[in-house]
C-alpha positions, -999 to +999 in steps of 0.1 A: -685+472+466-646+464+460-657+440+433-679+466+416-647+490+416-626+462+403-650+454+376-651+491+365-612+493+365-611+463+341-638+481+320-616+512+320-583+494+312-601+480+281-613+512+267-606+519+230-612+551+212-608+557+176-615+594+174-617+624+195-655+622+196-652+587+212-627+601+238-654+626+248-681+600+250-661+580+272-651+611+294-689+617+297-696+580+306-669+576+333-662+612+347-692+634+340-715+643+373-737+615+364-709+590+351-697+558+367-671+572+390-696+596+405-720+568+410-693+551+430-688+581+453-726+583+458-727+546+470-696+553+491-718+567+520-732+533+526-697+517+531-692+506+567-666+527+585-640+502+588-639+497+551-641+535+539-603+538+539-597+509+514-628+515+493-621+553+490-586+547+478-599+521+452-625+547+439-600+575+438-578+551+418-608+543+395-613+580+388-576+587+381-573+559+356-598+574+329-589+610+336-552+604+327-560+580+297-584+604+283-560+634+285-531+613+269-557+603+241-568+640+235-531+650+229-527+619+206-558+626+188-544+660+176-521+640+156-550+618+143-540+583+158-563+555+171-553+549+206-561+522+233-569+542+264-554+516+288-518+525+281-514+542+315 
């Protein structure tokens, strides 16, 4: 599961949005109720007890990265600029 989380982190760090609409699409893909981060939390219940702390922290980080990047991009797009989301 940690490999899957790491892969998702890399995907998140490589995100690029060129418009406010793309930012919204990325938000839906990663942070919505049926998004990628929510899927990780759903799989979390199957993680062995001795790994829960490490896996839980990794999933939380995975959720924080896109949330912070997308909030930053929303502000920047108000000034009409293209932004690579991995700035944070």
